[in-house]
C-alpha positions in Angstrom: -102.0 -21.4 84.8 -104.9 -23.5 83.7 -104.6 -26.4 80.9 -105.8 -25.0 77.7 -106.6 -28.3 75.5 -106.3 -32.0 76.2 -104.6 -34.1 73.7 -104.8 -37.8 73.8 -101.1 -39.5 73.3 -100.3 -43.0 72.3 -97.6 -42.8 74.7 -99.3 -41.8 77.8 -102.4 -43.3 79.5 -103.3 -40.0 80.5 -104.1 -36.5 78.8 -101.5 -34.3 77.7 -102.2 -30.5 78.4 -100.3 -27.9 76.2 -99.8 -24.8 78.5 -98.1 -21.6 78.0 -94.9 -22.8 79.2 -94.7 -26.1 77.3 -96.2 -29.5 77.8 -97.5 -30.7 81.2 -98.1 -34.5 81.3 -99.8 -36.2 84.6 -100.3 -39.7 85.3 -99.2 -42.9 84.3 -97.1 -43.9 81.3 -97.0 -46.9 79.3 -94.1 -49.2 78.9 -92.9 -47.7 75.5 -92.9 -44.2 76.6 -90.7 -45.1 79.7 -88.3 -47.0 77.5 -88.1 -44.1 75.0 -87.4 -41.7 77.8 -84.8 -43.7 79.3 -83.2 -44.3 75.7 -83.3 -40.4 75.1 -81.5 -39.9 78.3 -79.0 -42.3 77.6 -77.9 -40.6 74.2 -74.6 -39.0 74.1 -74.7 -35.4 75.4 -78.2 -35.8 77.0 -79.1 -35.4 80.6 -82.0 -37.0 82.3 -83.0 -33.8 83.6 -83.1 -32.1 80.2 -85.3 -34.9 79.0 -87.6 -34.8 81.8 -88.0 -31.1 81.5 -88.8 -31.5 77.8 -91.3 -34.3 78.2 -92.8 -32.8 81.1 -92.0 -35.4 83.6 -91.3 -34.9 87.3 -87.5 -34.3 88.2 -85.8 -37.7 89.1 -88.4 -40.0 87.4 -86.2 -41.2 84.5 -83.6 -42.2 87.0 -86.0 -44.2 88.9 -87.3 -45.9 85.5 -83.7 -46.6 84.9 -83.0 -48.3 88.3 -86.3 -50.4 87.9 -85.1 -51.4 84.4 -81.7 -52.6 85.8 -83.3 -54.4 88.7 -86.0 -56.2 86.9 -84.6 -56.1 83.2 -87.3 -57.4 80.7 -89.7 -57.7 83.6 -89.9 -54.0 84.2 -93.0 -52.0 83.5 -95.3 -54.8 83.1 -98.2 -52.4 82.9 -101.4 -52.0 84.7 -103.2 -55.6 85.4 -100.0 -57.5 84.4 -97.7 -59.2 86.7 -93.8 -59.9 86.4 -93.0 -63.3 85.7 -91.7 -63.9 89.4 -95.1 -62.3 90.6 -97.0 -64.5 88.4 -95.3 -67.5 89.7 -95.9 -66.7 93.3 -99.5 -66.2 92.5 -99.7 -69.6 90.7 -98.1 -71.3 93.5 -100.3 -69.8 96.4 -103.3 -70.8 94.5 -102.1 -74.6 94.1 -101.2 -74.4 97.9 -104.7 -73.3 98.6 -106.2 -76.2 96.6 -104.0 -78.6 98.1 -105.1 -77.6 101.7 -108.8 -77.8 100.7 -108.1 -81.4 99.5 -106.1 -82.2 102.5 -109.0 -80.9 104.7 -111.6 -82.9 102.8 -109.4 -86.1 103.3 -109.3 -85.5 107.0 -113.0 -85.2 107.4 -113.4 -88.2 105.3 -110.9 -90.2 107.3 -113.0 -89.0 110.6 -116.3 -90.0 109.3 -115.2 -93.5 108.1 -113.0 -94.3 111.3 -116.1 -93.4 113.5 -117.8 -96.5 112.5 -115.2 -98.9 113.9 
């Protein structure tokens, strides 16, 4: 069945389409949406499959989000273009390492130039 009308939501970065069978959501979801879906599935008497169906999510996605939250804690769901604290530290250290290698190479060349005259 073809989607009828798109509606932008503050919880999704993509469109929500209302279809005859309910809500169909496609694409990426922001941090708040994921945390709210996890919270809803954690309420007493709620099941993840029911919440997924109600929100129009793929089966098993809430379980994956829960695992990601358990593994990464506060760093889970950093968002597009954002790095986790660990990844940001690795990136910083890689840049520093590259800079130090360039400095070392310059010093080696300078030493070779000044040593030629002896």
